[in-house]
C-alpha positions as CSV (number, residue, x, y, z in Angstrom):
1,X,85.8,5.9,-52.3
2,X,86.9,8.7,-49.9
3,X,89.4,7.6,-47.5
4,X,89.8,9.6,-43.9
5,X,92.8,9.5,-42.0
6,X,93.2,9.4,-38.3
7,X,94.8,11.6,-35.6
8,X,98.9,12.0,-36.5
9,X,98.5,11.3,-40.0
10,X,97.1,12.9,-43.3
11,X,96.2,11.9,-46.8
12,X,99.6,10.4,-47.4
13,X,98.6,7.2,-45.6
14,X,96.3,6.3,-48.1
15,X,98.1,7.4,-51.0
16,X,100.8,4.8,-50.2
17,X,98.7,1.7,-51.0
18,X,95.1,2.1,-50.8
19,X,94.6,5.0,-53.8
20,X,96.1,2.9,-56.5
21,X,95.1,-0.4,-55.3
22,X,91.6,0.6,-55.5
23,X,91.9,2.7,-58.8
24,X,93.1,-0.3,-60.4
25,X,89.9,-2.2,-59.5
26,X,87.6,0.3,-60.9
27,X,87.0,2.8,-58.1
28,X,87.5,6.5,-58.3
29,X,89.5,6.8,-55.1
30,X,90.0,9.9,-53.3
31,X,91.9,10.8,-49.9
32,X,91.1,14.0,-47.8
33,X,93.6,15.7,-45.1
34,X,91.4,17.4,-42.6
35,X,91.8,21.1,-41.6
36,X,95.9,21.6,-40.1
37,X,96.9,18.1,-41.4
38,X,99.5,17.4,-43.9
39,X,99.4,21.2,-45.2
40,X,95.8,21.6,-45.4
41,X,94.8,25.3,-44.2
42,X,93.1,26.0,-40.8
43,X,94.3,25.4,-37.4
44,X,94.9,22.3,-35.5
45,X,95.2,22.7,-31.8
46,X,91.6,23.7,-31.4
47,X,90.0,22.3,-34.0
48,X,86.8,20.1,-32.9
49,X,85.2,16.7,-34.4
50,X,82.5,19.3,-35.7
51,X,85.1,21.0,-37.9
52,X,86.4,18.1,-39.4
53,X,82.8,17.0,-40.1
54,X,82.2,20.5,-42.1
55,X,85.6,19.6,-43.9
56,X,84.2,16.2,-44.5
57,X,80.9,17.5,-46.0
58,X,82.7,20.2,-47.8
59,X,84.8,17.5,-49.7
60,X,82.0,15.3,-50.5
61,X,80.2,18.4,-51.8
62,X,82.8,18.5,-54.5
63,X,82.5,14.8,-55.4
64,X,80.4,13.8,-58.6
65,X,78.5,11.7,-56.5
66,X,78.2,10.5,-52.9
67,X,81.0,8.3,-52.1
68,X,81.7,5.1,-49.9
69,X,83.6,6.4,-47.3
70,X,86.5,4.7,-45.5
71,X,87.5,6.0,-41.9
72,X,90.5,4.9,-39.9
73,X,90.7,5.7,-36.3
74,X,89.7,9.4,-35.8
75,X,88.6,9.5,-39.1
76,X,86.3,6.9,-38.8
77,X,84.5,8.9,-35.7
78,X,84.1,12.0,-37.8
79,X,82.4,10.1,-40.4
80,X,79.9,8.4,-37.9
81,X,79.3,12.1,-36.8
82,X,78.8,13.1,-40.4
83,X,76.0,10.5,-40.8
84,X,74.1,11.7,-37.9
85,X,73.4,14.8,-40.6
86,X,73.4,13.1,-43.8
87,X,73.5,9.4,-45.2
88,X,76.1,7.7,-47.5
89,X,76.2,4.5,-49.6
90,X,78.4,3.1,-47.2
91,X,81.0,3.6,-44.2
92,X,83.9,1.0,-43.6
93,X,85.6,1.9,-40.1
94,X,89.0,0.8,-39.9
95,X,90.4,0.6,-36.3
96,X,88.0,3.3,-35.7
97,X,87.6,5.4,-32.7
98,X,84.0,4.0,-31.1
99,X,80.9,5.7,-30.8
100,X,80.8,5.6,-27.3
101,X,84.2,7.0,-26.6
102,X,87.9,6.5,-26.4
103,X,88.0,5.8,-22.6
104,X,89.3,2.3,-22.7
105,X,91.9,3.4,-25.3
106,X,93.2,5.9,-23.3
107,X,93.5,4.0,-20.2
108,X,95.6,1.5,-22.3
109,X,98.0,4.3,-23.5
110,X,98.3,5.7,-20.0
111,X,99.5,2.1,-19.0
112,X,101.8,2.0,-21.8
113,X,103.4,5.5,-21.2
114,X,101.6,7.5,-18.1
115,X,104.4,10.3,-18.6
116,X,103.2,11.1,-22.2
117,X,99.7,11.2,-21.1
118,X,100.6,13.8,-18.6
119,X,102.8,15.7,-20.9
120,X,99.9,15.7,-23.6
121,X,97.3,17.4,-20.7
122,X,100.1,19.9,-19.8
123,X,100.5,21.0,-23.2
124,X,97.4,20.6,-24.9
125,X,99.0,18.6,-27.5
126,X,99.0,14.6,-28.4
127,X,102.6,15.2,-29.7
128,X,104.1,13.5,-26.5
129,X,102.4,9.9,-27.4
130,X,104.2,9.8,-30.7
131,X,107.3,12.0,-30.0
132,X,109.6,8.9,-29.6
133,X,109.8,7.2,-33.5
134,X,110.3,3.8,-31.8
135,X,107.6,3.9,-29.5
136,X,105.5,5.2,-32.2
137,X,106.4,2.1,-34.4
138,X,105.5,-0.3,-31.6
139,X,102.1,1.7,-31.1
140,X,101.2,1.7,-34.6
141,X,102.5,-1.4,-36.7
142,X,103.1,-4.9,-36.2
143,X,106.4,-6.4,-36.0
144,X,106.1,-8.3,-39.0
145,X,106.2,-4.6,-41.1
146,X,109.9,-3.9,-41.9
147,X,111.5,-1.6,-39.2
148,X,113.1,1.0,-41.4
149,X,109.9,1.3,-43.5
150,X,107.7,1.7,-40.4
151,X,110.0,4.5,-38.9
152,X,109.9,6.1,-42.4
153,X,106.0,6.2,-41.8
154,X,106.4,7.5,-38.4
155,X,108.7,10.1,-39.6
156,X,105.7,11.4,-41.4
157,X,103.5,11.8,-38.1
158,X,102.5,15.3,-36.9
159,X,100.6,16.5,-33.7
160,X,97.0,15.6,-33.3
161,X,94.2,17.9,-32.5
162,X,93.8,17.9,-28.6
163,X,90.3,18.9,-28.1
164,X,89.1,16.8,-31.1
165,X,90.6,14.2,-29.1
166,X,88.5,15.0,-26.1
167,X,85.4,15.2,-28.5
168,X,86.1,11.6,-29.3
169,X,86.9,10.6,-25.6
170,X,83.5,11.9,-24.1
171,X,82.5,15.2,-25.4
172,X,80.7,14.7,-28.6
173,X,79.7,11.2,-28.9
174,X,78.1,9.3,-31.7
175,X,74.2,8.8,-31.7
176,X,74.0,5.8,-33.7
177,X,70.1,5.7,-33.5
178,X,70.5,8.4,-36.2
179,X,72.7,6.4,-38.5
180,X,70.9,4.4,-41.2
181,X,73.8,3.7,-43.5
182,X,75.4,0.2,-44.2
183,X,78.6,0.1,-41.8
184,X,81.6,-2.4,-42.1
185,X,83.5,-2.8,-38.8
186,X,87.1,-3.8,-39.1
187,X,90.1,-4.1,-36.9
188,X,93.6,-5.7,-36.0
189,X,94.1,-8.1,-33.5
190,X,97.6,-6.6,-32.9
191,X,96.3,-3.0,-32.6
192,X,97.6,-1.3,-29.6
193,X,95.2,1.9,-29.8
194,X,91.9,0.5,-30.9
195,X,92.1,-3.2,-29.4
196,X,89.6,-5.9,-30.7
197,X,87.6,-5.2,-27.7
198,X,86.7,-1.7,-28.8
199,X,86.3,-3.1,-32.5
200,X,83.8,-5.5,-30.8
201,X,81.7,-3.0,-29.1
202,X,81.6,-0.9,-32.2
203,X,80.3,-3.8,-34.2
204,X,77.3,-4.4,-31.5
205,X,76.6,-0.7,-31.4
206,X,76.1,-0.8,-35.2
207,X,74.4,-4.5,-35.2
208,X,77.2,-6.3,-37.5
209,X,79.8,-8.7,-37.1
210,X,83.4,-7.4,-36.8
211,X,86.2,-8.2,-39.1
212,X,89.4,-8.6,-36.9
213,X,92.4,-9.5,-38.8
214,X,94.9,-11.4,-36.7
215,X,98.1,-10.0,-38.7
216,X,97.3,-6.2,-38.5
217,X,98.2,-3.6,-36.1
218,X,96.7,0.2,-35.6
219,X,97.9,1.3,-39.0
220,X,95.9,-1.2,-41.0
221,X,96.4,0.5,-44.1
222,X,100.2,0.8,-43.9
223,X,101.1,-2.6,-42.0
224,X,102.9,-5.6,-44.1
225,X,99.4,-7.0,-44.3
226,X,97.2,-4.3,-45.8
227,X,96.0,-6.0,-49.0
228,X,93.7,-8.2,-46.5
229,X,91.8,-5.1,-45.3
230,X,91.8,-3.5,-48.7
231,X,90.3,-7.0,-50.0
232,X,87.6,-7.0,-47.5
233,X,86.6,-3.3,-47.9
234,X,86.1,-4.3,-51.6
235,X,84.4,-7.4,-51.1
236,X,81.6,-5.7,-49.0
237,X,81.5,-2.9,-51.1
238,X,80.2,-5.0,-53.7
239,X,77.1,-6.2,-51.5
240,X,75.9,-2.6,-51.2
241,X,72.8,-1.6,-53.0
242,X,73.5,0.4,-56.2
243,X,77.2,0.4,-55.6
244,X,79.5,-0.8,-58.6
245,X,83.1,0.0,-59.8
246,X,83.5,2.4,-62.6
247,X,85.8,1.7,-65.5
248,X,88.2,4.1,-64.7
249,X,91.1,4.6,-67.6
250,X,94.5,5.4,-66.1
251,X,94.3,9.0,-68.0
252,X,91.1,9.6,-65.8
253,X,92.4,8.8,-62.4
254,X,92.7,11.7,-60.0
255,X,95.9,13.5,-60.8
256,X,96.7,14.2,-57.1
257,X,95.4,11.6,-54.7
258,X,95.0,14.0,-51.8
259,X,92.2,16.5,-51.6
260,X,92.9,19.1,-49.3
261,X,90.0,21.0,-47.4
262,X,88.1,23.7,-49.6
263,X,89.0,27.2,-49.0
């Protein structure tokens, strides 16, 4: 399993819960940070989705076999673009940016905080959207997640790639017709960023039924009920042809859960 983070995040968001959970269930679990994220080399401000696709391809080439990829938010969009080039055993999309563009999400954010959107446009930065920790908490987490825990996660957020966001918005959309990989589409009913309506549209684009969790918000892998998403991915992975968890001893698990972009 290879886990991909979204904008403002890094591989750390998967290391909190998912990497150990999947390793304990027999999967070699990895997470990577795209260039400019979480200490990975490379510039962030002018990075495009195609650059992140290159990072993903380089990481996959380092693994012993093609992985099942799990992509959250922007990471899900990057994975979809990768599948235009090459196939994978499976792709699980968690609160993913949709293949047809992020306009509905942008309009939702603009209604929620129009000043932040103006600041983003003027500064060519996504930081104004999450600069206020309390606002970020409300945007990414459900009310059931303990406030201090959610704020501790928000303190680890960073600026996001503005031009890659424009690609997800409209400039470099996904050609779903080129994708033959089995896809799982999941989302949260409490998601203030990628709402259930967008999750359903993404599922229709891939010809599958969406899985929408009524207790989860946008940061599904960190929210209080994250095991529901993890278990759904595990159950789906078992249905994929030729995919079975490996027996991974504790001393064989990756020493460092985060895989940075190769030099």
